[in-house]
N, CA, C and O atoms as a MOPAC input file, in Angstrom:
PM7 MOZYME 1SCF
protein

 N     11.71100 1   -15.01400 1   -10.75100 1
 C      9.99100 1   -14.86100 1   -11.00800 1
 C     10.00900 1   -14.19100 1   -12.31100 1
 O     10.88500 1   -13.48600 1   -12.81100 1
 N      8.69000 1   -14.60800 1   -12.82700 1
 C      8.40400 1   -13.76700 1   -14.63400 1
 C      6.89600 1   -13.25100 1   -14.07500 1
 O      6.08700 1   -13.55200 1   -13.19700 1
 N      7.05700 1   -12.28600 1   -15.15200 1
 C      5.75200 1   -11.69700 1   -15.13200 1
 C      5.24800 1   -11.51400 1   -16.49300 1
 O      5.96400 1   -10.81900 1   -17.21400 1
 N      4.22100 1   -11.96400 1   -16.98300 1
 C      3.56500 1   -12.02600 1   -18.26600 1
 C      2.56200 1   -10.30000 1   -18.30100 1
 O      1.51200 1   -10.01000 1   -17.72800 1
 N      3.12500 1    -9.76900 1   -18.88400 1
 C      2.19700 1    -8.35000 1   -18.93100 1
 C      0.95300 1    -8.55000 1   -20.14400 1
 O      1.06000 1    -9.25100 1   -21.15000 1
 N      0.05500 1    -7.93300 1   -19.84100 1
 C     -1.03000 1    -8.13100 1   -21.03000 1
 C     -0.86600 1    -8.02700 1   -22.31200 1
 O     -1.51000 1    -8.72000 1   -23.10000 1
 N      0.21100 1    -6.95300 1   -22.76000 1
 C      0.56600 1    -6.59400 1   -24.05700 1
 C      1.51800 1    -7.22300 1   -24.50700 1
 O      1.76000 1    -7.05300 1   -25.70200 1
 N      2.35400 1    -8.12900 1   -23.74800 1
 C      3.57800 1    -9.07500 1   -24.08000 1
 C      3.47200 1   -10.46900 1   -24.11200 1
 O      2.96300 1   -11.17900 1   -23.24400 1
 N      4.02400 1   -10.84500 1   -25.24900 1
 C      3.96800 1   -12.19500 1   -25.37800 1
 C      5.13500 1   -13.25100 1   -24.58700 1
 O      5.24800 1   -14.47300 1   -24.68200 1
 N      5.81900 1   -12.40100 1   -23.89800 1
 C      7.22200 1   -13.05800 1   -23.28500 1
 C      7.10800 1   -12.78000 1   -21.61100 1
 O      6.48100 1   -11.87100 1   -21.06800 1
 N      7.80200 1   -13.70400 1   -21.05200 1
 C      7.73600 1   -13.44500 1   -19.67300 1
 C      8.87800 1   -12.24300 1   -19.28700 1
 O      9.82300 1   -12.07300 1   -20.05800 1
 N      8.77700 1   -11.60900 1   -18.34000 1
 C      9.93100 1   -10.62300 1   -17.71300 1
 C     10.35000 1   -10.95100 1   -16.41000 1
 O      9.50500 1   -11.09100 1   -15.52600 1
 N     11.58000 1   -11.09500 1   -16.17700 1
 C     11.96900 1   -11.69100 1   -14.71500 1
 C     12.03700 1   -10.37500 1   -13.70100 1
 O     12.99800 1    -9.62200 1   -13.85700 1
 N     11.45000 1   -10.18700 1   -13.07900 1
 C     11.66900 1    -8.83600 1   -11.96400 1
 C     11.79500 1    -9.16300 1   -10.42700 1
 O     11.31800 1   -10.18400 1    -9.93100 1
 N     12.46100 1    -8.22900 1    -9.74200 1
 C     12.78200 1    -8.56200 1    -8.16400 1
 C     11.77000 1    -7.76700 1    -7.75400 1
 O     11.04000 1    -7.05300 1    -8.44100 1
 N     11.77800 1    -7.96400 1    -6.42600 1
 C     10.74000 1    -7.66800 1    -5.66400 1
 C     11.06100 1    -6.11800 1    -5.78200 1
 O     10.08100 1    -5.41600 1    -6.03100 1
 N     12.14500 1    -5.54900 1    -5.65800 1
 C     12.31300 1    -4.13700 1    -5.77400 1
 C     11.60400 1    -3.63600 1    -7.05800 1
 O     10.92900 1    -2.60600 1    -7.03500 1
 N     11.72300 1    -4.17800 1    -7.87400 1
 C     11.40600 1    -3.59500 1    -9.51300 1
 C      9.65300 1    -3.97200 1    -9.35400 1
 O      8.91700 1    -3.12400 1    -9.85700 1
 N      9.19300 1    -4.78200 1    -8.91000 1
 C      7.60300 1    -5.15400 1    -8.54200 1
 C      7.31500 1    -3.89300 1    -7.66600 1
 O      6.35600 1    -3.22000 1    -8.04200 1
 N      7.98200 1    -3.47000 1    -6.57500 1
 C      7.49200 1    -2.36900 1    -5.67500 1
 C      7.56500 1    -1.23100 1    -6.45600 1
 O      6.55200 1    -0.53300 1    -6.49800 1
 N      8.65200 1    -0.85000 1    -7.15600 1
 C      8.40400 1     0.21500 1    -8.44400 1
 C      7.39900 1     0.41400 1    -8.96400 1
 O      6.78700 1     1.48100 1    -8.92500 1
 N      7.01700 1    -0.72800 1    -9.62100 1
 C      6.05400 1    -0.76000 1   -10.75600 1
 C      4.63100 1    -0.43700 1    -9.94700 1
 O      3.88100 1     0.39300 1   -10.46000 1
 N      4.30400 1    -0.97200 1    -8.89500 1
 C      3.22100 1    -0.76600 1    -8.05700 1
 C      3.13700 1     0.65400 1    -7.66100 1
 O      2.05200 1     1.23500 1    -7.63400 1
 N      4.46200 1     1.33900 1    -7.29300 1
 C      4.39300 1     2.60900 1    -7.04700 1
 C      4.14200 1     3.58400 1    -8.15200 1
 O      3.87200 1     4.76400 1    -7.92800 1
 N      4.23400 1     3.07900 1    -9.33000 1
 C      4.07000 1     3.99200 1   -10.39500 1
 C      2.57000 1     3.72700 1   -10.51600 1
 O      1.92000 1     4.71600 1   -10.85600 1
 N      2.01600 1     2.82000 1   -10.34900 1
 C      0.43900 1     2.51500 1   -10.48800 1
 C     -0.40100 1     3.30500 1    -9.66800 1
 O     -1.32700 1     4.03200 1   -10.02900 1
 N      0.05000 1     3.07000 1    -8.44600 1
 C     -0.61900 1     3.73300 1    -7.32300 1
 C     -0.51700 1     5.23800 1    -7.04600 1
 O     -1.41000 1     5.92200 1    -6.54700 1
 N      0.57300 1     5.61900 1    -7.39800 1
 C      1.11600 1     6.97600 1    -6.94900 1
 C      1.62700 1     7.87700 1    -8.32000 1
 O      2.20100 1     8.96500 1    -8.26600 1
 N      1.27600 1     7.16000 1    -9.49800 1
 C      1.93500 1     7.79700 1   -10.47300 1
 C      3.30300 1     8.06800 1   -10.43500 1
 O      4.14400 1     7.25200 1   -10.05600 1
 N      3.63100 1     9.64300 1   -10.97200 1
 C      4.84400 1    10.10200 1   -11.09200 1
 C      5.57900 1    10.55900 1    -9.50000 1
 O      6.79100 1    10.68400 1    -9.32700 1
 N      4.52500 1    10.75700 1    -8.44900 1
 C      5.10200 1    11.12900 1    -7.23900 1
 C      5.45400 1    10.23500 1    -6.51500 1
 O      4.92700 1     9.13300 1    -6.66600 1
 N      6.53700 1    10.44600 1    -5.41900 1
 C      6.91200 1     9.70000 1    -4.35600 1
 C      5.77100 1     9.39100 1    -3.58000 1
 O      4.81000 1    10.16000 1    -3.55700 1
 N      5.79100 1     8.24200 1    -2.88700 1
 C      4.78300 1     7.79800 1    -1.93700 1
 C      4.72400 1     9.01700 1    -0.84600 1
 O      3.68200 1     9.62700 1    -0.61000 1
 N      5.82300 1     9.26000 1    -0.28800 1
 C      5.93700 1    10.17700 1     0.83600 1
 C      5.34500 1    11.34000 1     0.18800 1
 O      4.31800 1    11.58200 1     0.82200 1
 N      5.50000 1    12.30300 1    -0.90000 1
 C      4.99900 1    13.45900 1    -1.60400 1
 C      3.56600 1    13.17600 1    -1.53400 1
 O      2.74400 1    13.99500 1    -1.12300 1
 N      3.27700 1    11.97400 1    -1.95300 1
 C      1.77000 1    12.02200 1    -2.13100 1
 C      1.05500 1    12.16300 1    -0.81200 1
 O     -0.02000 1    12.74900 1    -0.68200 1
 N      1.69100 1    11.61800 1     0.09500 1
 C      0.89100 1    11.68100 1     1.35500 1
 C      1.13800 1    13.22400 1     1.98000 1
 O      0.34400 1    13.57000 1     2.85500 1
 N      2.06000 1    14.05500 1     1.63400 1
 C      2.19800 1    15.27900 1     2.36700 1
 C      1.14900 1    16.09100 1     1.14000 1
 O      0.44800 1    17.03300 1     1.51000 1
 N      1.12800 1    15.67700 1    -0.15700 1
 C     -0.21100 1    16.57400 1    -1.05000 1
 C     -1.31600 1    16.19900 1    -0.16200 1
 O     -1.90800 1    17.13200 1     0.38200 1
 N     -1.66100 1    15.12200 1     0.05800 1
 C     -2.99900 1    14.82700 1     0.68200 1
 C     -3.38500 1    15.44400 1     1.90300 1
 O     -4.54300 1    15.73100 1     2.20600 1
 N     -2.25100 1    15.65900 1     2.67000 1
 C     -2.30500 1    15.95200 1     4.06100 1
 C     -2.53400 1    17.73700 1     3.86300 1
 O     -3.24600 1    18.39000 1     4.62600 1
 N     -1.85100 1    18.27100 1     2.80300 1
 C     -2.03500 1    19.70500 1     2.68000 1
 C     -3.36100 1    20.13800 1     2.36100 1
 O     -3.82600 1    21.23300 1     2.67600 1
 N     -4.08600 1    19.03200 1     1.57800 1
 C     -5.45300 1    19.29300 1     1.35100 1
 C     -6.47200 1    19.27400 1     2.50800 1
 O     -7.40300 1    20.03900 1     2.76000 1
 N     -6.04300 1    18.23300 1     3.10200 1
 C     -7.15200 1    17.83700 1     4.46600 1
 C     -6.24900 1    16.96300 1     5.54900 1
 O     -5.81800 1    15.85300 1     5.23600 1
 N     -5.99800 1    17.55400 1     6.84900 1
 C     -5.18600 1    16.86700 1     7.86000 1
 C     -5.66600 1    15.37200 1     7.88600 1
 O     -4.93400 1    14.38200 1     7.91900 1
 N     -7.29300 1    15.40600 1     7.86000 1
 C     -7.79600 1    14.16800 1     8.33700 1
 C     -7.49300 1    13.35800 1     7.27900 1
 O     -6.98200 1    12.31800 1     7.69400 1
 N     -7.58600 1    13.38900 1     6.12800 1
 C     -7.56100 1    12.45800 1     4.92300 1
 C     -5.79600 1    12.32900 1     4.74300 1
 O     -5.30700 1    11.35800 1     4.16400 1
 N     -5.13600 1    13.19100 1     5.19000 1
 C     -3.58400 1    12.85600 1     5.38200 1
 C     -3.15000 1    12.07800 1     6.32800 1
 O     -2.04200 1    11.55400 1     6.20800 1
 N     -3.91100 1    11.86200 1     7.40700 1
 C     -3.78300 1    10.67200 1     8.30400 1
 C     -4.04500 1     9.57700 1     7.68000 1
 O     -3.36200 1     8.55800 1     7.77500 1
 N     -5.12900 1     9.71300 1     6.94400 1
 C     -5.31800 1     8.14900 1     6.36500 1
 C     -4.40100 1     7.70100 1     5.19000 1
 O     -4.04300 1     6.53200 1     5.04600 1
 N     -3.98600 1     8.90900 1     4.21200 1
 C     -3.17300 1     8.72200 1     3.59900 1
 C     -1.92200 1     7.98300 1     3.95300 1
 O     -1.40600 1     7.11700 1     3.24700 1
 N     -1.46100 1     8.42000 1     5.15600 1
 C      0.12400 1     8.12200 1     5.87200 1
 C     -0.44900 1     6.61000 1     6.39900 1
 O      0.32900 1     5.66500 1     6.26600 1
 N     -1.55900 1     6.39800 1     6.89300 1
 C     -1.55900 1     5.13200 1     7.07400 1
 C     -1.90000 1     3.79100 1     5.98100 1
 O     -1.68300 1     2.58200 1     6.06600 1
 N     -2.45600 1     4.54900 1     5.06900 1
 C     -2.47000 1     3.71800 1     3.71300 1
 C     -1.22000 1     3.12500 1     3.44400 1
 O     -1.00900 1     1.93200 1     3.23000 1
 N     -0.20600 1     4.28300 1     3.47800 1
 C      1.20900 1     3.91100 1     2.88800 1
 C      1.87400 1     2.93100 1     3.89200 1
 O      2.34500 1     1.84700 1     3.54800 1
 N      1.87300 1     3.24300 1     4.72800 1
 C      2.33900 1     2.32900 1     5.97900 1
 C      1.89500 1     0.70100 1     6.11500 1
 O      2.51300 1    -0.20600 1     6.67200 1
 N      0.74700 1     0.66800 1     5.48400 1
 C     -0.04800 1    -0.76500 1     5.09100 1
 C      0.46100 1    -0.99700 1     3.98500 1
 O      0.79800 1    -2.17900 1     3.92000 1
 N      0.73700 1    -0.28200 1     2.83700 1
 C      1.05400 1    -0.92500 1     1.43500 1
 C      2.54500 1    -1.25700 1     1.63800 1
 O      2.96000 1    -2.21700 1     0.99000 1
 N      3.51700 1    -0.53400 1     2.53200 1
 C      5.08200 1    -0.69300 1     2.86900 1
 C      5.03300 1    -2.17100 1     3.37500 1
 O      5.63800 1    -3.07700 1     2.80200 1
 N      4.30000 1    -2.33900 1     4.44200 1
 C      4.45400 1    -3.62300 1     5.15700 1
 C      3.92500 1    -4.67700 1     4.26100 1
 O      4.26500 1    -5.83300 1     4.51300 1
 N      3.08500 1    -4.43600 1     3.17700 1
 C      2.48700 1    -5.60900 1     2.73600 1
 C      3.61800 1    -5.94700 1     1.64600 1
 O      3.89500 1    -7.14600 1     1.59700 1
 N      4.32400 1    -5.11200 1     0.76200 1
 C      5.35100 1    -5.23200 1     0.08700 1
 C      6.52400 1    -5.87400 1     0.85500 1
 O      7.29900 1    -6.68100 1     0.34400 1
 N      6.58700 1    -5.41100 1     2.22100 1
 C      7.76900 1    -6.23300 1     2.93600 1
 C      7.64300 1    -7.67000 1     3.16300 1
 O      8.59700 1    -8.44800 1     3.17300 1
 N      6.23900 1    -8.03200 1     3.37300 1
 C      5.98400 1    -9.34100 1     3.92100 1
 C      5.30800 1   -10.49400 1     3.00100 1
 O      5.11100 1   -11.65600 1     3.35800 1
 N      4.96500 1    -9.87000 1     1.61700 1
 C      4.31000 1   -10.50800 1     0.82600 1
 C      5.51500 1   -11.41700 1     0.18700 1
 O      6.63500 1   -11.01000 1     0.49600 1
 N      5.48600 1   -12.34400 1    -0.48200 1
 C      6.53700 1   -13.13800 1    -1.39100 1
 C      6.33200 1   -12.48600 1    -2.63600 1
 O      5.28800 1   -12.00200 1    -3.07300 1
 N      7.71000 1   -12.54400 1    -3.26600 1
 C      7.83200 1   -12.46700 1    -4.63500 1
 C      6.62800 1   -12.65200 1    -5.69300 1
 O      6.21400 1   -11.80100 1    -6.48200 1
 N      6.16000 1   -13.99200 1    -5.51200 1
 C      5.12100 1   -14.66000 1    -6.27600 1
 C      3.84000 1   -13.74100 1    -6.06300 1
 O      3.15400 1   -13.42700 1    -7.03600 1
 N      3.49600 1   -13.27400 1    -4.64800 1
 C      2.38900 1   -12.74500 1    -4.42400 1
 C      2.21000 1   -11.45600 1    -4.77500 1
 O      1.08400 1   -10.96600 1    -4.85300 1
 N      3.38100 1   -10.74500 1    -5.03600 1
 C      3.60400 1    -9.45900 1    -5.28500 1
 C      3.38200 1    -9.62400 1    -7.11800 1
 O      2.66200 1    -8.97400 1    -7.87600 1
 N      4.13500 1   -10.53400 1    -7.33500 1
 C      3.86200 1   -10.64200 1    -9.12600 1
 C      2.40400 1   -10.94200 1    -9.27900 1
 O      1.94200 1   -10.32000 1   -10.23600 1
 N      1.54400 1   -11.66900 1    -8.67300 1
 C      0.69000 1   -11.75400 1    -8.87000 1
 C     -0.51700 1   -10.71400 1    -8.81600 1
 O     -1.39000 1   -10.56800 1    -9.67100 1
 N     -0.39900 1   -10.17100 1    -7.86900 1
 C     -0.83800 1    -8.51200 1    -7.50100 1
 C     -1.00700 1    -7.59400 1    -8.81900 1
 O     -2.01900 1    -7.08400 1    -9.29800 1
 N      0.60500 1    -7.55700 1    -9.31800 1
 C      1.06500 1    -6.56100 1   -10.08500 1
 C      0.32500 1    -7.25900 1   -11.32300 1
 O     -0.46000 1    -6.58700 1   -11.99200 1
 N      0.51600 1    -8.30800 1   -11.56600 1
 C     -0.13300 1    -9.06600 1   -13.02600 1
 C     -1.66600 1    -8.72900 1   -13.15400 1
 O     -2.23500 1    -8.57900 1   -14.23500 1
 N     -2.26600 1    -8.63000 1   -11.91700 1
 C     -3.99500 1    -8.72300 1   -12.16400 1
 C     -4.25000 1    -6.92400 1   -11.92600 1
 O     -5.20200 1    -6.36400 1   -12.46900 1
 N     -3.31800 1    -6.22000 1   -11.10400 1
 C     -3.85500 1    -4.82200 1   -11.15700 1
 C     -3.55500 1    -4.16700 1   -12.69200 1
 O     -4.28500 1    -3.34300 1   -13.24200 1
 N     -2.30100 1    -4.73200 1   -13.25200 1
 C     -2.16200 1    -4.29600 1   -14.73200 1
 C     -3.21500 1    -4.78100 1   -15.61700 1
 O     -3.54100 1    -4.02100 1   -16.52900 1
 N     -3.88400 1    -6.05100 1   -15.50300 1
 C     -4.71500 1    -6.46900 1   -16.12500 1
 C     -5.72000 1    -5.76700 1   -15.93500 1
 O     -6.31900 1    -5.52400 1   -16.98300 1
 N     -6.26000 1    -5.23900 1   -14.83100 1
 C     -7.31300 1    -4.77000 1   -14.64700 1
 C     -7.57100 1    -3.21700 1   -15.37100 1
 O     -8.51500 1    -2.74300 1   -16.00300 1
 N     -6.25200 1    -2.69500 1   -14.94800 1
 C     -5.79200 1    -1.25400 1   -15.65200 1
 C     -6.22400 1    -1.19800 1   -17.06200 1
 O     -7.04300 1    -0.33100 1   -17.36600 1
 N     -5.72500 1    -2.11400 1   -18.08200 1
 C     -5.58500 1    -2.52000 1   -19.45700 1
 C     -7.21700 1    -2.56000 1   -19.78500 1
 O     -7.83100 1    -1.91200 1   -20.63300 1
 N     -7.66100 1    -3.43300 1   -18.93100 1
 C     -9.22900 1    -3.75900 1   -19.44300 1
 C    -10.07900 1    -2.57600 1   -19.27400 1
 O    -11.13600 1    -2.57600 1   -19.90600 1
 N     -9.79600 1    -1.53900 1   -18.50800 1
 C    -10.83500 1    -0.37700 1   -17.96900 1
 C    -10.42800 1     0.72700 1   -19.27400 1
 O    -10.97000 1     1.83000 1   -19.34000 1

């Protein structure tokens, strides 16, 4: 698999695990996903439940999507974040 990042003129080969880590950095910044859920839960248990469900869905998507689908998601997400 290859990924063409917006600022790069070359393709980078990434594994599914590497793509997952990059997506987690985009979504959760420097926090671990579980820590993010706990932080949200600490602010509001209702929102914490929603955050936990979102994390479950994210993990399921990463598990069930192909590397190509995840690559496309990552590439479009990076492009969107660089354009804004």
